[in-house]
C-alpha positions as CSV (number, residue, x, y, z in Angstrom):
1,X,0.0,0.0,0.0
2,X,1.2,3.5,-0.7
3,X,2.6,5.4,2.3
4,X,3.3,9.2,2.5
5,X,6.9,10.1,1.7
6,X,6.8,13.0,4.2
7,X,4.9,13.7,7.5
8,X,1.8,15.8,7.2
9,X,1.8,19.0,9.3
10,X,-0.5,19.4,12.3
11,X,-2.1,22.4,10.5
12,X,-3.0,20.2,7.6
13,X,-4.7,17.6,9.8
14,X,-6.5,20.4,11.7
15,X,-7.9,21.8,8.4
16,X,-9.3,18.4,7.5
17,X,-10.9,17.9,10.9
18,X,-12.7,21.3,11.1
19,X,-15.9,19.6,9.8
20,X,-16.1,17.1,12.6
21,X,-18.5,18.9,15.1
22,X,-20.3,17.7,18.2
23,X,-24.0,17.8,17.7
24,X,-26.9,17.4,20.2
25,X,-29.0,14.4,20.0
26,X,-32.4,14.8,18.4
27,X,-35.2,14.2,20.9
28,X,-38.7,13.2,20.1
29,X,-41.9,12.6,22.1
30,X,-43.2,9.0,22.3
31,X,-46.9,8.8,21.2
32,X,-47.7,6.1,23.7
33,X,-46.1,7.3,26.9
34,X,-45.5,11.0,26.1
35,X,-41.9,10.9,27.3
36,X,-38.9,12.4,25.5
37,X,-36.4,10.0,24.1
38,X,-33.5,9.9,21.6
39,X,-34.9,9.3,18.1
40,X,-34.5,5.8,16.6
41,X,-33.5,4.3,19.9
42,X,-35.5,2.1,22.3
43,X,-36.3,3.6,25.7
44,X,-37.5,2.4,29.1
45,X,-40.6,3.8,30.6
46,X,-42.3,2.3,33.8
47,X,-40.3,-0.9,33.5
48,X,-41.2,-1.5,29.8
49,X,-39.0,-1.2,26.8
50,X,-40.6,0.8,24.0
51,X,-39.6,1.3,20.4
52,X,-41.8,3.1,17.7
53,X,-44.6,3.3,20.2
54,X,-44.8,-0.4,20.8
55,X,-43.9,-2.5,23.9
56,X,-40.9,-4.7,23.1
57,X,-40.2,-6.2,26.5
58,X,-42.1,-6.1,29.8
59,X,-40.1,-6.4,33.0
60,X,-41.1,-9.6,34.6
61,X,-40.6,-10.3,38.4
62,X,-37.4,-12.3,39.1
63,X,-38.1,-15.7,40.7
64,X,-35.5,-16.9,43.2
């Protein structure tokens, strides 16, 4: 594989990295529970796991 003949300067690397910015997560309100959550992620509300307004997993009591 080709390798650079000379080292790139720090300024050159910094110029390339100027477009990498930290962004805030987009929040949305769940239609079922009315809670805020990160978009396109499952979230827990009252012991149940929700995704796209549907219950995926209900927390069951642990038997010992």
